[in-house]
C-alpha positions as CSV (number, residue, x, y, z in Angstrom):
1,M,46.0,-19.6,45.0
2,K,48.9,-17.9,43.4
3,T,48.3,-15.3,40.7
4,E,49.9,-17.4,37.9
5,Q,47.5,-20.3,38.6
6,F,44.5,-18.0,38.8
7,N,45.4,-16.3,35.6
8,S,45.9,-19.6,33.9
9,I,42.4,-20.7,35.0
10,I,40.9,-17.5,33.6
11,E,42.7,-17.8,30.3
12,N,41.7,-21.5,29.9
13,Q,38.1,-20.7,30.8
14,Y,38.0,-17.9,28.3
15,K,39.4,-20.2,25.6
16,R,36.8,-22.8,26.4
17,C,34.0,-20.2,26.2
18,T,35.1,-18.9,22.8
19,D,35.7,-22.3,21.4
20,I,32.2,-23.3,22.3
21,L,30.6,-20.1,20.9
22,I,32.5,-20.6,17.7
23,T,31.5,-24.3,17.4
24,K,27.9,-23.5,18.1
25,A,27.9,-20.8,15.4
26,K,28.5,-23.6,12.8
27,E,25.4,-25.5,14.0
28,Y,23.0,-22.6,13.2
29,S,21.7,-22.1,9.7
30,T,21.1,-18.4,10.0
31,V,23.7,-15.6,10.0
32,D,21.9,-14.1,13.0
33,R,23.7,-15.5,16.0
34,L,20.8,-14.4,18.3
35,Y,18.1,-15.9,16.1
36,N,17.0,-18.6,18.5
37,F,16.4,-16.1,21.3
38,K,14.3,-14.0,18.9
39,V,12.2,-16.9,17.8
40,A,11.8,-18.1,21.4
41,A,10.7,-14.6,22.3
42,G,8.0,-14.7,19.6
43,L,6.8,-18.1,20.8
44,Q,6.6,-16.9,24.4
45,M,5.3,-13.4,23.5
46,T,8.2,-11.7,25.3
47,T,11.5,-10.0,24.4
48,P,14.6,-11.9,23.3
49,I,16.3,-10.8,26.5
50,N,13.5,-12.3,28.6
51,A,13.6,-15.5,26.5
52,L,17.4,-15.8,27.2
53,A,16.8,-15.1,30.9
54,G,14.4,-18.0,31.1
55,M,17.0,-20.3,29.5
56,L,19.7,-18.9,31.7
57,A,17.6,-19.6,34.8
58,K,17.8,-23.3,33.9
59,H,21.6,-23.2,33.9
60,T,21.6,-21.2,37.1
61,V,19.4,-23.7,38.9
62,S,21.7,-26.5,37.7
63,I,24.8,-24.8,39.1
64,Y,23.0,-24.0,42.4
65,D,22.0,-27.7,42.7
66,M,25.6,-28.8,42.2
67,C,26.9,-26.3,44.7
68,R,24.4,-27.3,47.4
69,S,24.3,-31.0,46.8
70,G,27.4,-31.9,48.8
71,Q,28.5,-34.2,46.1
72,L,31.8,-34.2,44.3
73,Y,31.6,-33.5,40.6
74,S,34.2,-34.0,37.9
75,E,36.2,-31.1,36.6
76,A,34.6,-31.8,33.2
77,M,31.1,-31.4,34.7
78,W,32.0,-28.1,36.3
79,D,33.6,-26.9,33.1
80,E,30.4,-27.7,31.1
81,K,28.1,-25.9,33.6
82,I,30.4,-22.9,34.2
83,T,31.1,-22.5,30.5
84,D,27.4,-22.6,29.5
85,H,26.6,-20.0,32.1
86,I,29.3,-17.6,31.1
87,N,28.4,-18.1,27.4
88,Y,24.8,-17.2,28.2
89,L,26.1,-14.0,29.8
90,F,28.1,-13.2,26.6
91,L,24.9,-13.8,24.5
92,L,23.0,-11.5,26.9
93,K,25.6,-8.8,26.3
94,A,25.1,-9.1,22.6
95,L,21.3,-8.9,23.0
96,T,21.6,-5.8,25.1
97,I,23.8,-4.1,22.6
98,E,21.5,-5.1,19.7
99,E,18.5,-3.9,21.7
100,A,20.2,-0.5,22.3
101,E,20.8,-0.3,18.6
102,G,17.1,-1.0,18.0
103,R,17.6,-4.2,15.9
104,T,16.0,-7.0,18.0
105,K,13.1,-7.8,15.7
106,C,12.7,-11.5,14.8
107,G,14.2,-12.3,11.5
108,D,16.6,-9.4,11.4
109,E,19.7,-10.7,9.7
110,N,22.0,-7.8,10.5
C-alpha cells in the first residue's frame, strides 16, 4: 500500500471517529461526557476505567470473531466495529486523564 492511500485511510478513519464522538455527545443529557462509565462503575461497584474495560471487551470479542470467522464482511461493517473500538480507546484516554486529575467521582460535572 502506498503512503498516500495509507494516509487517506487514517485521515478518513479519524474523521469517522470524531464525527461519531460528536454525534454521541448530543445524545447524552449530561455535560459530563464520561457520565455513563461512572454510573456503570457505581452499578458494578468498580472504577469507571474497569466499567469501560468491560464494555470494550465486548467490542474486542466482536472484532476477533470477525477476524477469525473466515467470512467476508462489508466495509461498512468493518468501519462500524473499528470505529467503535477506537472511540472506546479515546474514551479510556479521557478517563485516565480525569483519574490522574482526581475527578472520577460519579456525578462530577467538571
